[in-house]
PAZAPA-4460 file (N, C-alpha, C; in steps of 0.05 Angstrom, whole numbers, plus 32768, in hexadecimal, padded with zeros to 4 digits):
% residues 145
    n_x    n_y    n_z   ca_x   ca_y   ca_z    c_x    c_y    c_z   seq   type   mol
   8375   774A   896A   8370   7748   8985   838A   774A   8994     1      X     A
   838B   7758   89AC   83A0   775A   89BD   83AD   7741   89C6     2      X     A
   83C6   773D   89C6   83D1   7725   89D2   83D9   772F   89EC     3      X     A
   83CB   7725   89FF   83CB   772F   8A1C   83E6   7728   8A28     4      X     A
   83F4   7715   8A1F   8410   770D   8A2C   8423   7720   8A20     5      X     A
   8420   772C   8A0D   8433   7743   8A03   8430   775B   8A15     6      X     A
   8416   7762   8A17   8410   7779   8A27   841A   7777   8A44     7      X     A
   8412   775F   8A4F   8419   775D   8A6C   8437   775A   8A70     8      X     A
   8447   774F   8A5C   8463   7750   8A60   846E   776A   8A5F     9      X     A
   8464   777B   8A4F   846F   7796   8A4F   8466   77A8   8A67    10      X     A
   844D   77A2   8A6F   8443   77B1   8A89   8453   77A7   8AA2    11      X     A
   845C   778D   8AA3   846C   7784   8AB8   8488   778F   8AB6    12      X     A
   8493   7793   8A9E   84AE   77A1   8A9C   84AC   77BE   8AA3    13      X     A
   8495   77CB   8A9B   8490   77E7   8AA3   8491   77E9   8AC0    14      X     A
   8483   77D7   8ACF   8483   77D9   8AEB   849C   77D6   8AFA    15      X     A
   84AF   77C4   8AEC   84CB   77C3   8AF5   84DA   77DD   8AF1    16      X     A
   84D8   77EA   8AD9   84E4   7803   8AD3   84DB   7817   8AEB    17      X     A
   84C4   7819   8AEE   84B8   782B   8B03   84C2   7827   8B1E    18      X     A
   84C5   780E   8B26   84CF   7806   8B40   84EF   7811   8B42    19      X     A
   84FD   780E   8B2D   8519   7819   8B2B   851B   7835   8B2F    20      X     A
   8507   7845   8B1F   8504   7862   8B21   84FD   786B   8B3F    21      X     A
   84ED   785C   8B49   84E0   7863   8B66   84FB   7865   8B77    22      X     A
   850C   7854   8B74   8525   7854   8B85   8534   786E   8B85    23      X     A
   8532   787C   8B6D   8542   7894   8B66   8530   78AD   8B72    24      X     A
   8516   78A9   8B74   8504   78C0   8B79   8509   78CF   8B91    25      X     A
   8514   78C1   8BA8   8518   78D2   8BC0   8530   78E4   8BBE    26      X     A
   8542   78E3   8BAA   8559   78F1   8BA7   8551   790F   8BA5    27      X     A
   8562   7922   8BAF   855E   793E   8BAA   8569   7944   8B8E    28      X     A
   8561   795A   8B84   856C   7961   8B69   858C   7961   8B69    29      X     A
   8597   796C   8B7C   85B6   796C   8B7C   85C1   794F   8B80    30      X     A
   85B5   793B   8B8D   85BF   7920   8B8E   85B9   7914   8B75    31      X     A
   85A4   7919   8B67   859F   790E   8B4F   85B2   7915   8B3A    32      X     A
   85B4   7931   8B34   85C6   793A   8B1E   85E4   7936   8B26    33      X     A
   85E8   7934   8B40   8606   7932   8B48   8612   7919   8B44    34      X     A
   8603   7904   8B3D   860D   78E5   8B3D   8605   78DB   8B22    35      X     A
   8618   78D8   8B12   8613   78D1   8AF5   8601   78B5   8AF4    36      X     A
   8608   78A3   8B08   85F8   7888   8B08   85DB   788F   8B0C    37      X     A
   85D4   78A2   8B1B   85B6   78A8   8B21   85A7   78B2   8B08    38      X     A
   85B2   78C7   8AFA   85A3   78CF   8AE3   85A8   78BD   8ACB    39      X     A
   85BB   78AF   8AC7   85BC   789C   8AB1   85A9   7885   8AB6    40      X     A
   85A7   787E   8ACF   8594   7866   8AD6   8577   7873   8AD0    41      X     A
   8572   7888   8ADB   8558   7894   8AD4   8551   7898   8ABA    42      X     A
   8563   78A0   8AA8   855F   78A7   8A8E   8557   788A   8A80    43      X     A
   8568   7877   8A87   8562   785E   8A78   8549   7852   8A82    44      X     A
   8545   7851   8A9A   8527   7847   8AA3   8512   7857   8A98    45      X     A
   8514   786F   8A99   84FF   7881   8A8A   84FB   787B   8A6D    46      X     A
   8512   7874   8A60   8511   786D   8A42   8503   7854   8A3F    47      X     A
   8508   783E   8A51   84FC   7825   8A50   84E0   7826   8A57    48      X     A
   84D8   7835   8A6C   84BE   7838   8A74   84AC   7845   8A5C    49      X     A
   84B8   7859   8A50   84A7   7867   8A3C   84A6   7851   8A24    50      X     A
   84BA   7842   8A1E   84BA   7831   8A07   84A6   7818   8A0D    51      X     A
   84A5   7810   8A25   8490   77FC   8A2C   8474   7808   8A27    52      X     A
   8471   781F   8A31   8455   782C   8A2D   844F   782D   8A0F    53      X     A
   8464   7838   89FF   845E   7837   89E1   8456   781C   89D6    54      X     A
   8467   7808   89E0   8463   77EF   89D5   8447   77E2   89DA    55      X     A
   843F   77E8   89F2   8425   77DC   89FA   840D   77ED   89EA    56      X     A
   8410   7807   89E8   83FD   7819   89D9   83FE   780F   89BD    57      X     A
   8417   780B   89B2   8418   7802   8993   8408   77E7   898F    58      X     A
   840E   77D5   89A3   8400   77BA   899F   83E2   77BB   89A0    59      X     A
   83D9   77CA   89B4   83BA   77CF   89B6   83AF   77DD   899C    60      X     A
   83BD   77F0   8994   83B0   77FE   897B   83B3   77ED   8965    61      X     A
   83C7   77DF   895E   83CC   77CD   8948   83B7   77B8   894B    62      X     A
   83B1   77AE   8960   83A2   7795   8964   8383   779C   8963    63      X     A
   837D   77B3   896D   835F   77B7   8974   8352   77D0   8965    64      X     A
   8363   77E2   895B   8359   77FC   894C   8362   77FF   8932    65      X     A
   8352   780D   8921   8359   780E   8904   836E   7825   88FF    66      X     A
   8373   7837   8911   8387   784B   890F   83A1   7840   890B    67      X     A
   83B0   7851   88F9   83CC   7849   88F3   83DE   7860   88FB    68      X     A
   83E9   7861   8913   83FA   7876   891B   8414   7879   890A    69      X     A
   841D   7890   8908   8438   7896   88FA   844D   789A   890D    70      X     A
   844A   7899   8929   8460   78A2   893A   8456   7897   8956    71      X     A
   846A   7899   896A   8466   788D   8981   8453   78A0   8992    72      X     A
   8454   78B9   898E   8442   78CA   899E   8423   78C4   8994    73      X     A
   8421   78C0   897B   8406   78BD   896F   83FA   78A2   897A    74      X     A
   840A   788E   897E   83FE   7875   8986   83F1   7877   89A3    75      X     A
   83FF   7889   89B1   83F5   788E   89CD   83DC   789D   89CB    76      X     A
   83DD   78B1   89BB   83C4   78C4   89B7   83AD   78B6   89AE    77      X     A
   83B0   78A3   899D   8398   7891   8993   838D   7882   89AB    78      X     A
   839B   787B   89BF   838D   786E   89D5   837D   7881   89E5    79      X     A
   8385   789C   89E4   8371   78B0   89EE   8359   78B3   89DF    80      X     A
   835E   78B3   89C4   8346   78B7   89B2   8332   78A3   89B2    81      X     A
   833A   7888   89B8   8329   7873   89B9   831F   786C   89D6    82      X     A
   8327   787E   89E9   831D   787A   8A07   832A   7861   8A13    83      X     A
   8341   7858   8A0F   8350   7845   8A1B   835F   7856   8A31    84      X     A
   8368   786D   8A2C   8374   787F   8A41   8364   7899   8A41    85      X     A
   8365   78A5   8A58   8358   78C3   8A59   836A   78D3   8A49    86      X     A
   835E   78E9   8A3C   836C   78FB   8A2B   8385   7906   8A37    87      X     A
   8382   7912   8A51   8398   791E   8A5E   83B0   790D   8A64    88      X     A
   83AA   78F4   8A69   83BE   78DE   8A6E   83CE   78D7   8A53    89      X     A
   83BE   78D4   8A3E   83C7   78CF   8A23   83D8   78E8   8A1A    90      X     A
   83D1   78FE   8A1F   83E3   7915   8A18   83FE   7916   8A26    91      X     A
   83FC   7911   8A41   8416   790F   8A50   8428   78FB   8A47    92      X     A
   841E   78E3   8A43   842A   78CB   8A39   8438   78D0   8A1D    93      X     A
   8427   78DE   8A0C   8432   78E4   89F2   844C   78F6   89F3    94      X     A
   844A   790A   8A05   845F   791B   8A0A   8476   790C   8A16    95      X     A
   8472   78F8   8A24   8488   78E4   8A2E   8493   78D6   8A16    96      X     A
   8485   78CE   8A03   848D   78C2   89ED   84A2   78D2   89DD    97      X     A
   849C   78ED   89DC   84AE   7902   89D1   84C9   7902   89E1    98      X     A
   84C5   7901   89FA   84DF   7903   8A0D   84EF   78E8   8A06    99      X     A
   84E1   78D4   8A00   84F2   78B9   89FB   8504   78BF   89E5   100      X     A
   84FC   78CE   89CF   850B   78D3   89B8   8525   78E3   89C3   101      X     A
   8521   78F6   89D5   8537   7908   89DE   854A   78F3   89ED   102      X     A
   853F   78E3   89FD   8551   78D0   8A0E   8564   78BE   89F8   103      X     A
   8558   78B6   89E4   8565   78A4   89D1   8576   78B5   89C0   104      X     A
   856B   78C9   89B3   857B   78D8   899C   858A   78EE   89A5   105      X     A
   8583   78FB   89BB   8591   7912   89C4   859E   790F   89E0   106      X     A
   85A6   78F7   89E2   85AF   78ED   89FE   85C7   78FE   8A08   107      X     A
   85D7   7909   89F7   85ED   791C   8A02   85E3   7934   8A12   108      X     A
   85CC   793E   8A06   85C4   7959   8A12   85A7   7957   8A20   109      X     A
   85A3   793E   8A2E   858B   793C   8A3E   858B   794F   8A54   110      X     A
   8574   795E   8A59   8573   7970   8A6D   856C   7962   8A86   111      X     A
   857D   7960   8A9B   857A   7951   8AB1   8566   795B   8AC3   112      X     A
   855E   7976   8AC2   8548   7980   8AD1   852E   7974   8AC7   113      X     A
   852A   7970   8AAE   8514   7961   8AA2   8512   7944   8AAD   114      X     A
   8529   7937   8AAB   852B   791A   8AB5   8521   791B   8AD2   115      X     A
   852C   792C   8AE2   8525   792C   8AFD   8509   7934   8B02   116      X     A
   84FF   7947   8AF3   84E0   794D   8AF5   84CF   7936   8AEE   117      X     A
   84D9   7928   8ADB   84C5   790E   8AD2   84C8   78FA   8AE5   118      X     A
   84DF   78F8   8AF0   84E3   78E6   8B07   84D0   78EB   8B20   119      X     A
   84CE   7904   8B25   84C0   790D   8B3C   84A2   790D   8B37   120      X     A
   8499   7913   8B20   847D   7919   8B1B   846F   790A   8B02   121      X     A
   8480   78F9   8AF4   8474   78EC   8ADD   8472   78CF   8AE1   122      X     A
   8479   78C1   8AF6   8479   78A7   8AF9   8459   789C   8AFC   123      X     A
   8449   78AA   8B08   842E   78A1   8B0A   841E   789E   8AF2   124      X     A
   8426   78AF   8ADB   8419   78AE   8AC3   841C   788F   8AB9   125      X     A
   8433   7882   8ABB   8438   7868   8AB2   8426   7853   8AC1   126      X     A
   8425   785A   8ADC   8413   7847   8AEA   83F7   784A   8AE3   127      X     A
   83F1   7860   8ADE   83D2   7865   8AD4   83D0   7858   8AB9   128      X     A
   83E2   785A   8AAA   83E4   784D   8A8E   83DB   782D   8A94   129      X     A
   83EC   7821   8AA3   83EB   7805   8AA7   83CC   77FD   8AB2   130      X     A
   83C2   780E   8AC3   83A7   780A   8ACD   8393   780C   8AB8   131      X     A
   8395   7820   8AA5   8383   7827   8A91   8383   780D   8A7D   132      X     A
   839D   7804   8A76   839E   77EE   8A64   8393   77D5   8A6F   133      X     A
   8399   77CF   8A89   838E   77BA   8A95   836E   77B8   8A95   134      X     A
   8364   77D0   8A99   8345   77D2   8A98   833B   77CF   8A7C   135      X     A
   834A   77DA   8A69   8342   77D5   8A4D   8341   77B8   8A45   136      X     A
   8356   77A9   8A4F   8357   778E   8A4B   8340   777E   8A59   137      X     A
   833C   7785   8A71   8325   777A   8A7E   830A   777E   8A70   138      X     A
   8305   7797   8A66   82EB   779F   8A58   82EA   778E   8A40   139      X     A
   82FF   7789   8A34   82FF   7777   8A1C   82FF   7759   8A22   140      X     A
   8300   7752   8A3A   82FE   7734   8A41   831A   7729   8A3E   141      X     A
   8330   7738   8A38   8349   772A   8A34   8359   7727   8A4E   142      X     A
   834E   7733   8A64   835D   7731   8A7E   8348   772A   8A95   143      X     A
   834C   771A   8AA4   833A   7714   8AB9   833F   7724   8AD0   144      X     A
   832A   772A   8AE2   832F   7737   8AFC   8331   7755   8AF7   145      X     A
***
């Protein structure tokens, strides 16, 4: 059974990372890549947002489903397979999980154009993830309201 306090703590952290990323969203591409603090902040907050998403997905899958994923991408895909998330959202978030590996392991060669693109167009996926997870918890009676 899902431990709601674990999920809610990570969703709250996710919301904080998204708020920090939103502060960078109005920057032009040149402003973003021209200031080391901007893109390093965005890289770290994106990494943390993706990790929070993975952690929530992993907890739900481990607690409520028999599948045993072998990787971060797969854990999110499972939520699409079991209708916790719509398939298209699960696919986009699974791709983000792959990007997390780049942010962590290939940090020297991160493509700032991709970071900027995710900043501009990828944040809503995380918000949708939070909404679908909350709806899943409500359906299961683990969350009120």
